[in-house]
DRENPA-3360 file (N, C-alpha, C; in nm, 2 decimals, always signed):
BEGIN
1 = XXXXXXXX = +9.63/+12.30/+9.82/+9.50/+12.30/+9.77/+9.39/+12.30/+9.87 ~ +9.31/+12.39/+9.87/+9.19/+12.38/+9.94/+9.04/+12.37/+9.88 ~ +8.97/+12.31/+9.90/+8.83/+12.29/+9.85/+8.72/+12.32/+9.97 ~ +8.62/+12.39/+9.94/+8.54/+12.44/+10.02/+8.40/+12.39/+9.91 ~ +8.34/+12.29/+9.99/+8.21/+12.27/+9.92/+8.09/+12.29/+9.99 ~ +8.00/+12.39/+9.92/+7.87/+12.43/+9.98/+7.75/+12.33/+9.92 ~ +7.72/+12.26/+10.05/+7.62/+12.15/+10.05/+7.50/+12.15/+10.16 ~ +7.40/+12.09/+10.13/+7.29/+12.06/+10.21/+7.33/+11.92/+10.29;
9 = XXXXXXXX = +7.42/+11.84/+10.23/+7.45/+11.71/+10.30/+7.62/+11.69/+10.34 ~ +7.63/+11.79/+10.42/+7.77/+11.76/+10.44/+7.84/+11.64/+10.49 ~ +7.78/+11.57/+10.56/+7.80/+11.43/+10.60/+7.85/+11.34/+10.48 ~ +7.80/+11.35/+10.36/+7.85/+11.28/+10.24/+7.99/+11.32/+10.21 ~ +8.01/+11.45/+10.21/+8.15/+11.51/+10.18/+8.26/+11.45/+10.28 ~ +8.22/+11.47/+10.39/+8.29/+11.44/+10.50/+8.34/+11.28/+10.50 ~ +8.24/+11.21/+10.49/+8.27/+11.05/+10.47/+8.40/+11.00/+10.38 ~ +8.34/+11.10/+10.25/+8.46/+11.07/+10.16/+8.59/+11.11/+10.17;
17 = XXXXXXXX = +8.61/+11.23/+10.22/+8.74/+11.32/+10.24/+8.83/+11.27/+10.34 ~ +8.77/+11.17/+10.43/+8.86/+11.12/+10.53/+8.90/+10.96/+10.51 ~ +8.88/+10.93/+10.38/+8.91/+10.77/+10.34/+9.03/+10.78/+10.23 ~ +9.09/+10.68/+10.23/+9.18/+10.64/+10.10/+9.27/+10.77/+10.07 ~ +9.32/+10.77/+9.96/+9.41/+10.88/+9.92/+9.37/+11.01/+9.97 ~ +9.27/+11.07/+9.95/+9.22/+11.18/+10.00/+9.23/+11.20/+10.14 ~ +9.18/+11.12/+10.21/+9.21/+11.13/+10.37/+9.35/+11.12/+10.41 ~ +9.46/+11.05/+10.33/+9.58/+11.07/+10.38/+9.65/+11.18/+10.33;
25 = XXXXXXXX = +9.61/+11.23/+10.21/+9.66/+11.39/+10.16/+9.60/+11.48/+10.25 ~ +9.50/+11.47/+10.34/+9.43/+11.55/+10.42/+9.54/+11.56/+10.53 ~ +9.58/+11.43/+10.59/+9.64/+11.43/+10.72/+9.77/+11.48/+10.69 ~ +9.83/+11.46/+10.58/+9.97/+11.52/+10.53/+9.97/+11.69/+10.51 ~ +9.85/+11.74/+10.50/+9.83/+11.87/+10.49/+9.85/+11.94/+10.35 ~ +9.84/+11.85/+10.26/+9.85/+11.86/+10.14/+9.73/+11.93/+10.08 ~ +9.63/+11.86/+10.10/+9.51/+11.92/+10.06/+9.41/+11.96/+10.17 ~ +9.30/+12.03/+10.15/+9.21/+12.05/+10.26/+9.07/+12.05/+10.22;
33 = XXXXXXXX = +8.98/+11.98/+10.26/+8.84/+11.97/+10.22/+8.74/+12.00/+10.32 ~ +8.66/+12.11/+10.31/+8.58/+12.15/+10.39/+8.44/+12.16/+10.33 ~ +8.35/+12.09/+10.44/+8.20/+12.08/+10.40/+8.12/+12.20/+10.46 ~ +8.07/+12.29/+10.38/+8.00/+12.40/+10.45/+7.85/+12.38/+10.43 ~ +7.78/+12.36/+10.53/+7.63/+12.35/+10.53/+7.56/+12.46/+10.51 ~ +7.48/+12.48/+10.38/+7.42/+12.59/+10.33/+7.30/+12.60/+10.44 ~ +7.23/+12.51/+10.49/+7.14/+12.52/+10.58/+7.17/+12.61/+10.70 ~ +7.29/+12.60/+10.75/+7.33/+12.68/+10.87/+7.32/+12.83/+10.86;
41 = XXXXXXXX = +7.30/+12.87/+10.72/+7.30/+13.02/+10.69/+7.19/+13.05/+10.64 ~ +7.07/+12.98/+10.65/+6.96/+13.03/+10.60/+6.91/+13.14/+10.71 ~ +6.83/+13.23/+10.66/+6.78/+13.34/+10.75/+6.65/+13.32/+10.81 ~ +6.60/+13.19/+10.76/+6.44/+13.16/+10.79/+6.46/+13.08/+10.93 ~ +6.37/+13.10/+11.02/+6.37/+13.04/+11.15/+6.36/+12.87/+11.16 ~ +6.31/+12.83/+11.05/+6.30/+12.69/+11.02/+6.43/+12.63/+10.93 ~ +6.49/+12.72/+10.90/+6.63/+12.69/+10.83/+6.60/+12.64/+10.70 ~ +6.49/+12.69/+10.65/+6.44/+12.65/+10.51/+6.54/+12.72/+10.42;
49 = XXXXXXXX = +6.57/+12.64/+10.30/+6.67/+12.69/+10.19/+6.61/+12.69/+10.04 ~ +6.48/+12.63/+10.05/+6.42/+12.62/+9.92/+6.28/+12.69/+9.92 ~ +6.21/+12.71/+9.79/+6.10/+12.76/+9.77/+6.04/+12.73/+9.62 ~ +5.91/+12.73/+9.62/+5.85/+12.72/+9.48/+5.91/+12.80/+9.36 ~ +5.92/+12.74/+9.25/+5.96/+12.84/+9.15/+5.86/+12.92/+9.09 ~ +5.94/+13.05/+9.05/+5.84/+13.14/+8.99/+5.79/+13.09/+8.85 ~ +5.67/+13.12/+8.81/+5.62/+13.08/+8.69/+5.58/+12.92/+8.68 ~ +5.54/+12.90/+8.80/+5.47/+12.75/+8.83/+5.60/+12.65/+8.79;
57 = XXXXXXXX = +5.53/+12.53/+8.78/+5.63/+12.42/+8.76/+5.65/+12.31/+8.87 ~ +5.69/+12.21/+8.85/+5.72/+12.11/+8.96/+5.85/+12.12/+9.03 ~ +5.84/+12.07/+9.17/+5.96/+12.08/+9.23/+6.01/+12.20/+9.30 ~ +6.13/+12.21/+9.38/+6.15/+12.31/+9.45/+6.30/+12.37/+9.41 ~ +6.32/+12.51/+9.44/+6.46/+12.57/+9.39/+6.53/+12.64/+9.52 ~ +6.66/+12.60/+9.51/+6.72/+12.65/+9.62/+6.74/+12.81/+9.62 ~ +6.72/+12.87/+9.74/+6.73/+13.01/+9.74/+6.87/+13.07/+9.74 ~ +6.86/+13.19/+9.70/+6.99/+13.28/+9.65/+7.06/+13.30/+9.81;
65 = XXXXXXXX = +6.99/+13.35/+9.90/+7.05/+13.42/+10.03/+7.13/+13.31/+10.13 ~ +7.08/+13.17/+10.16/+7.15/+13.08/+10.21/+7.27/+13.05/+10.14 ~ +7.28/+13.04/+10.02/+7.40/+12.99/+9.94/+7.49/+13.12/+9.95 ~ +7.45/+13.24/+9.94/+7.52/+13.34/+9.93/+7.60/+13.37/+10.07 ~ +7.52/+13.37/+10.18/+7.55/+13.36/+10.29/+7.67/+13.27/+10.36 ~ +7.65/+13.16/+10.30/+7.75/+13.03/+10.32/+7.89/+13.08/+10.24 ~ +7.87/+13.13/+10.12/+7.98/+13.18/+10.04/+8.06/+13.29/+10.10 ~ +7.98/+13.39/+10.15/+8.05/+13.50/+10.21/+8.13/+13.44/+10.34;
73 = XXXXXXXX = +8.09/+13.35/+10.42/+8.16/+13.29/+10.53/+8.28/+13.23/+10.47 ~ +8.27/+13.17/+10.38/+8.39/+13.09/+10.31/+8.53/+13.19/+10.27 ~ +8.46/+13.31/+10.22/+8.57/+13.41/+10.16/+8.60/+13.53/+10.24 ~ +8.54/+13.52/+10.37/+8.56/+13.62/+10.47/+8.72/+13.64/+10.49 ~ +8.79/+13.56/+10.51/+8.94/+13.59/+10.56/+9.01/+13.55/+10.42 ~ +8.96/+13.54/+10.28/+9.04/+13.51/+10.17/+9.11/+13.64/+10.12 ~ +9.22/+13.64/+10.07/+9.29/+13.75/+10.01/+9.26/+13.78/+9.87 ~ +9.21/+13.66/+9.80/+9.16/+13.69/+9.67/+9.05/+13.58/+9.66;
81 = XXXXXXXX = +8.95/+13.60/+9.55/+8.85/+13.53/+9.50/+8.87/+13.41/+9.49 ~ +8.82/+13.27/+9.53/+8.84/+13.16/+9.50/+8.77/+13.14/+9.37 ~ +8.81/+13.03/+9.29/+8.74/+12.96/+9.18/+8.62/+12.91/+9.21 ~ +8.50/+12.95/+9.16/+8.37/+12.89/+9.21/+8.32/+12.81/+9.08 ~ +8.29/+12.68/+9.13/+8.25/+12.58/+9.04/+8.08/+12.54/+9.08 ~ +8.00/+12.54/+9.00/+7.85/+12.48/+9.01/+7.86/+12.34/+8.93 ~ +7.82/+12.23/+9.00/+7.82/+12.11/+8.90/+7.67/+12.10/+8.88 ~ +7.66/+12.11/+8.74/+7.52/+12.08/+8.67/+7.51/+12.04/+8.54;
89 = XXXXXXXX = +7.43/+11.97/+8.50/+7.41/+11.89/+8.36/+7.45/+11.99/+8.24 ~ +7.43/+12.12/+8.27/+7.43/+12.24/+8.17/+7.58/+12.29/+8.16 ~ +7.68/+12.23/+8.25/+7.80/+12.27/+8.23/+7.89/+12.18/+8.12 ~ +8.01/+12.24/+8.11/+8.10/+12.18/+8.02/+8.13/+12.01/+8.07 ~ +8.15/+11.93/+7.98/+8.19/+11.80/+8.06/+8.32/+11.79/+8.11 ~ +8.33/+11.73/+8.23/+8.47/+11.73/+8.30/+8.54/+11.63/+8.23 ~ +8.68/+11.66/+8.21/+8.80/+11.60/+8.15/+8.91/+11.57/+8.24 ~ +9.01/+11.49/+8.19/+9.13/+11.50/+8.30/+9.22/+11.61/+8.25;
97 = XXXXXXXX = +9.21/+11.66/+8.13/+9.26/+11.79/+8.09/+9.23/+11.88/+8.18 ~ +9.08/+11.92/+8.21/+9.04/+12.04/+8.29/+9.10/+12.01/+8.44 ~ +9.09/+11.85/+8.47/+9.15/+11.86/+8.61/+9.29/+11.89/+8.63 ~ +9.37/+11.86/+8.54/+9.52/+11.90/+8.55/+9.53/+12.07/+8.56 ~ +9.44/+12.14/+8.48/+9.43/+12.29/+8.48/+9.39/+12.34/+8.63 ~ +9.30/+12.26/+8.65/+9.23/+12.31/+8.80/+9.32/+12.29/+8.90 ~ +9.40/+12.17/+8.89/+9.51/+12.14/+9.00/+9.61/+12.26/+9.01 ~ +9.59/+12.34/+8.94/+9.72/+12.47/+8.95/+9.66/+12.57/+9.04;
105 = XXXXXXXX = +9.53/+12.56/+9.07/+9.47/+12.66/+9.16/+9.50/+12.64/+9.32 ~ +9.49/+12.72/+9.38/+9.50/+12.69/+9.53/+9.37/+12.71/+9.60 ~ +9.27/+12.74/+9.54/+9.15/+12.74/+9.64/+9.03/+12.74/+9.54 ~ +8.95/+12.62/+9.55/+8.84/+12.61/+9.48/+8.71/+12.59/+9.57 ~ +8.61/+12.65/+9.54/+8.46/+12.64/+9.60/+8.38/+12.57/+9.50 ~ +8.31/+12.45/+9.55/+8.21/+12.39/+9.47/+8.08/+12.40/+9.52 ~ +7.98/+12.46/+9.44/+7.84/+12.45/+9.51/+7.75/+12.35/+9.42 ~ +7.70/+12.27/+9.54/+7.63/+12.15/+9.51/+7.48/+12.17/+9.49;
113 = XXXXXXXX = +7.40/+12.17/+9.40/+7.27/+12.19/+9.38/+7.17/+12.08/+9.42 ~ +7.04/+12.12/+9.45/+6.95/+11.99/+9.48/+6.81/+12.03/+9.42 ~ +6.73/+11.96/+9.44/+6.58/+11.97/+9.39/+6.59/+11.99/+9.25 ~ +6.54/+12.12/+9.19/+6.53/+12.15/+9.06/+6.65/+12.24/+9.04 ~ +6.74/+12.26/+9.11/+6.87/+12.34/+9.11/+6.86/+12.47/+9.20 ~ +6.92/+12.56/+9.15/+6.96/+12.69/+9.24/+6.92/+12.80/+9.16 ~ +6.85/+12.90/+9.24/+6.82/+13.05/+9.17/+6.93/+13.08/+9.07 ~ +6.91/+13.12/+8.97/+6.98/+13.17/+8.85/+7.07/+13.28/+8.91;
121 = XXXXXXXX = +7.02/+13.35/+8.99/+7.09/+13.47/+9.04/+7.22/+13.45/+9.12 ~ +7.23/+13.32/+9.18/+7.35/+13.31/+9.27/+7.42/+13.27/+9.16 ~ +7.41/+13.18/+9.07/+7.51/+13.15/+8.96/+7.56/+13.28/+8.90 ~ +7.48/+13.37/+8.88/+7.53/+13.51/+8.80/+7.61/+13.58/+8.89 ~ +7.59/+13.57/+9.02/+7.66/+13.64/+9.14/+7.82/+13.59/+9.17 ~ +7.82/+13.45/+9.19/+7.93/+13.39/+9.24/+8.00/+13.29/+9.15 ~ +7.94/+13.24/+9.05/+7.99/+13.11/+8.99/+8.08/+13.17/+8.88 ~ +8.21/+13.08/+8.87/+8.29/+13.13/+8.77/+8.29/+13.02/+8.65;
129 = XXXXXXXX = +8.24/+12.90/+8.68/+8.24/+12.79/+8.58/+8.15/+12.68/+8.62 ~ +8.07/+12.62/+8.53/+7.97/+12.54/+8.53/+8.03/+12.39/+8.47 ~ +8.02/+12.28/+8.55/+8.10/+12.16/+8.51/+7.99/+12.04/+8.53 ~ +8.00/+11.96/+8.44/+7.90/+11.84/+8.42/+7.98/+11.72/+8.43 ~ +7.96/+11.62/+8.48/+8.04/+11.49/+8.49/+7.99/+11.39/+8.39 ~ +7.87/+11.44/+8.32/+7.80/+11.34/+8.20/+7.66/+11.38/+8.18 ~ +7.62/+11.32/+8.08/+7.50/+11.34/+8.03/+7.38/+11.27/+8.11 ~ +7.36/+11.26/+8.22/+7.25/+11.22/+8.30/+7.24/+11.28/+8.43;
137 = XXXXXXXX = +7.12/+11.26/+8.50/+7.06/+11.35/+8.60/+7.09/+11.26/+8.74 ~ +7.13/+11.32/+8.84/+7.15/+11.29/+8.97/+7.07/+11.33/+9.09 ~ +7.05/+11.29/+9.18/+6.98/+11.37/+9.29/+7.01/+11.49/+9.35 ~ +7.17/+11.50/+9.33/+7.22/+11.62/+9.40/+7.36/+11.63/+9.35 ~ +7.42/+11.76/+9.37/+7.56/+11.77/+9.32/+7.67/+11.73/+9.41 ~ +7.63/+11.65/+9.51/+7.74/+11.59/+9.60/+7.84/+11.49/+9.54 ~ +7.79/+11.40/+9.47/+7.87/+11.30/+9.39/+7.94/+11.37/+9.29 ~ +7.90/+11.45/+9.20/+7.99/+11.52/+9.11/+8.10/+11.61/+9.19;
145 = XXXXXXXX = +8.07/+11.66/+9.29/+8.17/+11.75/+9.36/+8.28/+11.65/+9.41 ~ +8.25/+11.54/+9.45/+8.34/+11.46/+9.52/+8.43/+11.41/+9.38 ~ +8.36/+11.37/+9.29/+8.44/+11.33/+9.16/+8.56/+11.45/+9.12 ~ +8.51/+11.56/+9.13/+8.62/+11.68/+9.10/+8.73/+11.68/+9.19 ~ +8.68/+11.68/+9.32/+8.78/+11.66/+9.43/+8.89/+11.57/+9.42 ~ +8.83/+11.43/+9.39/+8.91/+11.33/+9.37/+9.01/+11.35/+9.23 ~ +8.95/+11.39/+9.13/+9.03/+11.38/+9.01/+9.14/+11.49/+9.02 ~ +9.10/+11.61/+9.08/+9.20/+11.73/+9.09/+9.30/+11.71/+9.19;
153 = XXXXXXXX = +9.28/+11.65/+9.29/+9.36/+11.61/+9.40/+9.46/+11.54/+9.35 ~ +9.43/+11.43/+9.28/+9.55/+11.35/+9.22/+9.66/+11.42/+9.13 ~ +9.62/+11.51/+9.10/+9.72/+11.60/+9.00/+9.79/+11.68/+9.09 ~ +9.76/+11.71/+9.23/+9.84/+11.79/+9.32/+9.95/+11.73/+9.36 ~ +10.07/+11.79/+9.35/+10.22/+11.73/+9.40/+10.20/+11.66/+9.56 ~ +10.25/+11.54/+9.55/+10.26/+11.49/+9.68/+10.13/+11.41/+9.73 ~ +10.03/+11.43/+9.66/+9.90/+11.35/+9.67/+9.93/+11.19/+9.63 ~ +9.98/+11.17/+9.54/+10.00/+11.02/+9.49/+10.15/+11.02/+9.53;
161 = XXXXXXXX = +10.20/+10.89/+9.53/+10.32/+10.84/+9.58/+10.44/+10.89/+9.48 ~ +10.42/+10.89/+9.36/+10.51/+10.94/+9.27/+10.46/+10.98/+9.14 ~ +10.53/+11.08/+9.09/+10.49/+11.13/+8.94/+10.47/+10.99/+8.84 ~ +10.54/+10.89/+8.86/+10.56/+10.77/+8.76/+10.40/+10.70/+8.77 ~ +10.35/+10.72/+8.89/+10.22/+10.64/+8.91/+10.12/+10.71/+8.86 ~ +10.13/+10.88/+8.86/+10.02/+10.94/+8.79/+10.01/+10.94/+8.66 ~ +10.13/+10.95/+8.59/+10.13/+10.96/+8.44/+10.13/+10.81/+8.36 ~ +10.11/+10.69/+8.45/+10.08/+10.58/+8.41/+9.94/+10.56/+8.41;
169 = XXXXXXXX = +9.86/+10.63/+8.46/+9.72/+10.61/+8.47/+9.64/+10.63/+8.35 ~ +9.52/+10.58/+8.33/+9.44/+10.60/+8.24/+9.40/+10.74/+8.19 ~ +9.42/+10.78/+8.07/+9.35/+10.95/+8.04/+9.47/+11.02/+8.06 ~ +9.57/+11.01/+8.14/+9.67/+11.10/+8.18/+9.72/+11.18/+8.06 ~ +9.77/+11.08/+7.96/+9.83/+11.13/+7.81/+9.76/+11.10/+7.71 ~ +9.61/+11.09/+7.72/+9.53/+11.05/+7.63/+9.54/+10.90/+7.60 ~ +9.60/+10.82/+7.68/+9.60/+10.67/+7.65/+9.53/+10.62/+7.79 ~ +9.47/+10.51/+7.74/+9.42/+10.40/+7.85/+9.52/+10.33/+7.92;
177 = XXXXXXXX = +9.52/+10.29/+8.04/+9.63/+10.21/+8.12/+9.63/+10.08/+8.04 ~ +9.76/+10.03/+8.06/+9.80/+9.91/+7.99/+9.75/+9.80/+8.11 ~ +9.73/+9.65/+8.08/+9.67/+9.57/+8.15/+9.78/+9.54/+8.28 ~ +9.69/+9.53/+8.38/+9.76/+9.49/+8.51/+9.75/+9.34/+8.57 ~ +9.86/+9.29/+8.61/+9.86/+9.15/+8.67/+9.94/+9.15/+8.82 ~ +9.87/+9.05/+8.90/+9.95/+9.03/+9.01/+9.94/+8.88/+9.04 ~ +10.00/+8.81/+9.14/+10.00/+8.69/+9.20/+9.85/+8.64/+9.20 ~ +9.83/+8.51/+9.16/+9.94/+8.39/+9.13/+9.98/+8.41/+8.97;
185 = XXXXXXXX = +10.07/+8.35/+8.94/+10.13/+8.37/+8.80/+10.02/+8.30/+8.70 ~ +9.98/+8.20/+8.74/+9.87/+8.13/+8.65/+9.73/+8.10/+8.73 ~ +9.61/+8.15/+8.69/+9.49/+8.14/+8.74/+9.38/+8.13/+8.63 ~ +9.29/+8.04/+8.65/+9.18/+8.00/+8.55/+9.24/+7.99/+8.42 ~ +9.35/+7.91/+8.41/+9.41/+7.88/+8.30/+9.47/+7.99/+8.22 ~ +9.50/+8.10/+8.28/+9.55/+8.22/+8.21/+9.68/+8.25/+8.29 ~ +9.78/+8.30/+8.20/+9.91/+8.32/+8.26/+9.95/+8.47/+8.26 ~ +10.02/+8.49/+8.35/+10.09/+8.64/+8.33/+10.18/+8.65/+8.20;
193 = XXXXXXXX = +10.18/+8.76/+8.13/+10.28/+8.77/+8.02/+10.41/+8.76/+8.05 ~ +10.49/+8.66/+7.98/+10.62/+8.63/+8.02/+10.73/+8.79/+8.02 ~ +10.67/+8.86/+7.94/+10.77/+8.99/+7.93/+10.76/+9.06/+8.10 ~ +10.66/+9.06/+8.14/+10.65/+9.12/+8.30/+10.74/+9.04/+8.40 ~ +10.77/+8.94/+8.35/+10.87/+8.85/+8.44/+11.01/+8.85/+8.40 ~ +11.04/+8.93/+8.29/+11.19/+8.94/+8.23/+11.28/+9.04/+8.34 ~ +11.22/+9.11/+8.39/+11.31/+9.19/+8.46/+11.39/+9.31/+8.39 ~ +11.35/+9.31/+8.25/+11.41/+9.40/+8.15/+11.31/+9.53/+8.14;
201 = XXXXXXXX = +11.36/+9.64/+8.22/+11.29/+9.75/+8.26/+11.24/+9.83/+8.11 ~ +11.34/+9.85/+8.01/+11.31/+9.89/+7.90/+11.21/+9.84/+7.80 ~ +11.23/+9.70/+7.79/+11.15/+9.63/+7.72/+10.98/+9.61/+7.80 ~ +11.00/+9.62/+7.93/+10.85/+9.62/+7.98/+10.80/+9.75/+7.96 ~ +10.86/+9.85/+7.98/+10.80/+9.99/+7.95/+10.74/+9.99/+7.80 ~ +10.84/+9.96/+7.72/+10.79/+9.94/+7.57/+10.66/+9.87/+7.54 ~ +10.65/+9.75/+7.59/+10.54/+9.68/+7.60/+10.41/+9.71/+7.65 ~ +10.43/+9.78/+7.77/+10.31/+9.87/+7.83/+10.27/+9.99/+7.77;
209 = XXXXXXXX = +10.35/+10.05/+7.69/+10.33/+10.17/+7.58/+10.24/+10.12/+7.48 ~ +10.28/+10.01/+7.42/+10.22/+9.94/+7.29/+10.09/+9.89/+7.34 ~ +10.07/+9.81/+7.45/+9.93/+9.78/+7.51/+9.83/+9.90/+7.51 ~ +9.90/+9.99/+7.58/+9.82/+10.12/+7.59/+9.77/+10.19/+7.47 ~ +9.86/+10.18/+7.39/+9.81/+10.26/+7.25/+9.70/+10.14/+7.17 ~ +9.75/+10.02/+7.18/+9.63/+9.94/+7.11/+9.51/+9.92/+7.21 ~ +9.50/+9.92/+7.30/+9.38/+9.93/+7.39/+9.31/+10.06/+7.38 ~ +9.39/+10.17/+7.37/+9.30/+10.30/+7.35/+9.25/+10.31/+7.19;
217 = XXXXXXXX = +9.32/+10.25/+7.10/+9.27/+10.25/+6.97/+9.15/+10.16/+6.95 ~ +9.14/+10.04/+7.03/+9.02/+9.96/+7.03/+8.90/+10.01/+7.10 ~ +8.92/+10.05/+7.21/+8.81/+10.10/+7.31/+8.78/+10.23/+7.30 ~ +8.87/+10.34/+7.28/+8.83/+10.47/+7.27/+8.89/+10.53/+7.16 ~ +8.84/+10.52/+7.03/+8.90/+10.59/+6.93/+8.90/+10.75/+6.93 ~ +8.82/+10.79/+7.03/+8.82/+10.92/+7.03/+8.96/+11.00/+7.10 ~ +8.98/+10.91/+7.21/+9.11/+10.94/+7.26/+9.22/+10.92/+7.19 ~ +9.23/+10.82/+7.10/+9.34/+10.78/+7.02/+9.38/+10.88/+6.92;
225 = XXXXXXXX = +9.27/+10.93/+6.87/+9.29/+11.06/+6.78/+9.34/+11.18/+6.86 ~ +9.31/+11.21/+6.98/+9.38/+11.30/+7.06/+9.52/+11.27/+7.09 ~ +9.55/+11.15/+7.11/+9.69/+11.09/+7.13/+9.77/+11.13/+7.01 ~ +9.73/+11.08/+6.89/+9.79/+11.12/+6.76/+9.81/+11.25/+6.74 ~ +9.73/+11.34/+6.77/+9.74/+11.49/+6.75/+9.83/+11.54/+6.85 ~ +9.84/+11.49/+6.97/+9.93/+11.53/+7.04/+10.07/+11.51/+7.00 ~ +10.09/+11.39/+6.97/+10.21/+11.34/+6.91/+10.27/+11.45/+6.80 ~ +10.15/+11.47/+6.70/+10.20/+11.55/+6.59/+10.24/+11.70/+6.64;
233 = XXXXX = +10.18/+11.74/+6.74/+10.20/+11.87/+6.79/+10.32/+11.90/+6.87 ~ +10.39/+11.75/+6.91/+10.51/+11.79/+6.97/+10.48/+11.80/+7.13 ~ +10.37/+11.77/+7.18/+10.33/+11.80/+7.32/+10.40/+11.71/+7.41 ~ +10.45/+11.76/+7.52/+10.52/+11.68/+7.63/+10.43/+11.67/+7.75 ~ +10.33/+11.55/+7.71/+10.26/+11.52/+7.83/+10.27/+11.44/+7.94;
% end
């Protein structure tokens, strides 16, 4: 799995991509995360990448050609077109289901906007999909891009330690994760549930599923409805 991220702030991408689970997956060669500095591909002698919007209005708009040139550099040696995502509040809300689907691809390019966004013509020219991480506004597209990389990478075989770890996490099968506990056994007057100390694997697994279902029904009834529907449809999640 390869991610190429078109950005004005490559340092943000590099700092994230070299840490924790993503960093380890990079070292193993399971995933590749590249930050491409759009400014390096500006045709302006001052490396300008934005200009005032036509029709007046406040703010600046990222120009077509710096982005297009950066994209062309990415695909120069590609045998097929990568899937290009633009992170924007106008896109569809990102979900765990979409993360699983995108993890089946082998090459994703993510365009990070800034200022008032990008010239519409570059979206029309290269973008396959617009994705939003929520109904709020951020300074730029780097944080959404990193969220996509993190969520998608976790679905790639070999990134996590085991399939069991991935499948027990919140949202994987429309259920929130069960409560977790660690040492000490008792703290602040609260004890670890005895079932977790029983050593009975089947009973522990059953308890955890019951807790996940209960927690999802109480905290995220929308997800609980999806869970019930998946059971009715006989989905193997």
